[in-house]
C-alpha positions as CSV (number, residue, x, y, z in Angstrom):
1,X,-9.1,250.5,-164.7
2,X,-7.7,247.2,-163.7
3,X,-8.2,245.8,-167.2
4,X,-6.5,248.8,-168.8
5,X,-3.6,248.8,-166.4
6,X,-3.0,245.1,-165.6
7,X,-4.3,243.2,-168.6
8,X,-3.4,245.7,-171.4
9,X,-0.4,247.1,-169.6
10,X,-1.4,250.7,-170.1
11,X,0.4,252.9,-167.6
12,X,-1.8,254.4,-164.9
13,X,-1.1,257.9,-166.0
14,X,-2.1,257.2,-169.6
15,X,-5.2,255.3,-168.6
16,X,-6.3,258.0,-166.2
17,X,-5.7,260.7,-168.8
18,X,-7.8,259.0,-171.4
19,X,-10.7,258.3,-169.0
20,X,-10.5,261.9,-167.8
21,X,-10.9,263.1,-171.4
22,X,-13.9,260.8,-171.8
23,X,-15.5,262.0,-168.5
24,X,-15.0,265.6,-169.5
25,X,-17.1,265.3,-172.6
26,X,-20.3,267.3,-172.3
27,X,-22.6,264.4,-173.0
28,X,-21.1,262.1,-170.4
29,X,-23.2,261.9,-167.2
30,X,-22.0,260.2,-164.1
31,X,-23.5,260.4,-160.6
32,X,-20.1,260.9,-159.0
33,X,-18.3,262.7,-161.8
34,X,-16.4,265.1,-159.5
35,X,-15.2,262.2,-157.3
36,X,-14.2,260.2,-160.4
37,X,-12.1,263.1,-161.7
38,X,-10.3,263.6,-158.4
39,X,-9.7,259.8,-158.2
40,X,-8.3,259.8,-161.7
41,X,-5.9,262.6,-160.7
42,X,-4.9,260.8,-157.5
43,X,-4.7,257.1,-158.6
44,X,-1.6,257.3,-161.0
45,X,0.6,258.6,-158.1
46,X,-0.5,255.8,-155.7
47,X,0.9,252.6,-157.2
48,X,0.2,250.4,-154.2
49,X,-3.5,251.4,-154.2
50,X,-6.1,250.1,-156.6
51,X,-8.4,252.5,-158.4
52,X,-11.3,251.2,-156.2
53,X,-9.2,252.0,-153.0
54,X,-8.5,255.5,-154.3
55,X,-12.2,256.0,-155.2
56,X,-13.2,254.9,-151.7
57,X,-10.8,257.4,-150.1
58,X,-11.9,260.3,-152.3
59,X,-15.5,259.5,-151.7
60,X,-15.0,259.3,-148.0
61,X,-13.5,262.8,-148.0
62,X,-16.2,264.1,-150.4
63,X,-18.9,262.9,-148.0
64,X,-17.2,265.0,-145.2
65,X,-15.9,262.0,-143.4
66,X,-12.4,261.9,-141.9
67,X,-11.9,258.1,-141.4
68,X,-12.3,254.8,-143.2
69,X,-12.3,251.3,-141.7
70,X,-9.9,249.0,-143.5
71,X,-7.6,246.2,-142.8
72,X,-5.4,247.5,-145.7
73,X,-2.6,249.6,-144.1
74,X,-2.0,251.4,-147.4
75,X,-5.4,253.1,-147.0
76,X,-3.9,255.6,-144.6
77,X,-2.3,257.5,-147.5
78,X,-5.0,260.0,-148.5
79,X,-4.7,263.4,-146.9
80,X,-7.5,264.1,-144.4
81,X,-8.7,260.5,-144.2
82,X,-7.5,258.4,-141.4
83,X,-7.5,254.6,-141.7
84,X,-9.0,252.8,-138.7
85,X,-8.1,249.2,-138.0
86,X,-11.4,247.3,-137.7
């Protein structure tokens, strides 16, 4: 996502939409497809957070956890996941 957004200057919403279309194809298999789709929905609205940050927050919630350790203060934005200062 970094390359699409930062190098090719494709807006987050457009990049997320196109990757969502690809992931939604029947033949595409991904171990964390559900988390990726939620991340692709969340990421375009969170401009200070990278795709990886958003994915970590979504995965944290998906695993049933309610906190994530991070020095990054922006990581406290995801509903239901509290950022804990290490």
